[in-house]
C-alpha angles and dihedrals in degrees: 000000000000112000100191118103118207114214092189128098124267121286118244107293093226137062111206127199136163130217136175127220092278092055094251118133121235147137101260114140087232092059117120116241118224115197118195117187115229114223120257109240118214121190118221119189133189139165100233133090129264091259095056125107087241091061094043089048090050091053090050090050093048092049092052093049093048092048097046095045091046089240095309090121123040120187113208113201123217112189131182095045091291089153093046134278120310094271092050093046091049091051089049090050091055090064097035099253091116115034106198131019129190095218145178133231090237089060097040090051085074088064101027106029093194089065090077087080090075090064094059119118121252091012092128125043098208142329094286092053092045094051095045093046095047095046092053117019093023094055095042094050103039105033094074091045091052091051090057088064095044097262129122114215107216103174146310120266124190139258094164137227108328113221129191123264128177144171098228114061150335109278110235101149141016088260089063089064093053115103096018117135101226122196115221135173097240137265131119099255093054092047090049091050092054094044095049088057090057096254131118118253113220117185110216128165113248092242089060098042099096092052092045092052094044092051096044097247082127127012101192142037139166127236141125118271097257092056091048094047094045092056095035092243088143089068090069099032114071098179128055125181101204097195100035096103115191095174145348112240106231103177114200118210108214131186130200106265087215090058092043093054091049091061125088117251089253092052090048091053092049093050093047094049093044092050091051092050091047088049091059092046093048094047093053092045092048093056092047092050091049092057092048093045093051091057091047091051091052090049090052094053108269111146105231118194140156129230119232124263087248092059092046089052090051091051091048090051092049094050099039095094089059092066093060092042099050105025126076104248094230092048092049092049093050094047092050090048093058110106 
């Protein structure tokens, strides 16, 4: 993919040429004018690799948009934080320099503080509940708030349920979590979750996480298996608690509101529908890749265990006050009411 970002305005949307009946070009006033529309290029950035479900979902999204606009809109995809980290890409989207960002609640909470609620533990019961709640309540509540900061919320894609891994020990009790230095992406609710469990929260950019874990700057993190395997995190994390969920990864796809408003109503409809279809494709792919990656991690020597129901209940009890502290009461009620 192209990695150069143009900060200039758009070129003229039309290429104009003249030709006479013999096919020769000229300037005669009788010449016929042929106008060929140049495609509109939209830049989509994300932090993950080209093998991730995010990237494959982005390709699916781009293909749908190209097909349904008859090539009028081309989405160019920039993986691996080529356009900057998520915060930088979001800032660029606010002014229309980047058009679409595959984002994270932890990042968006810096722009829409209420978004930190989506990072809270035990907010969603399972995948079905998460998807239904995000596609209804999540869109209704957060879309207007995003527009206030010049972002258009298109949909929520999936990272999955993020479980705890570490390089120190098998987690059998809450006491085993205490003292761990846990890497997190940022955001107050995530930091509070880690701290209430007796661990230290260390904010580290995703691009620096492998090095930080390998050097001992952090000794734990939380992610689904596919994310860990994709970035080789499992090479520096010996222990994985496959049911110790710290957070569900609800990944908002946001578009520059400036770009959105520059599109025709028909183009807006095509992009929205294509993003929703790509969302469903990406979610299914993400879950499939997690199952495959977990088996690969086990094969390569990661010790995968589960904590008891009793320990999970203790963690849920410890973190329960955070939901009322960091989540809007109406939002929390509506999410819990989704069946």
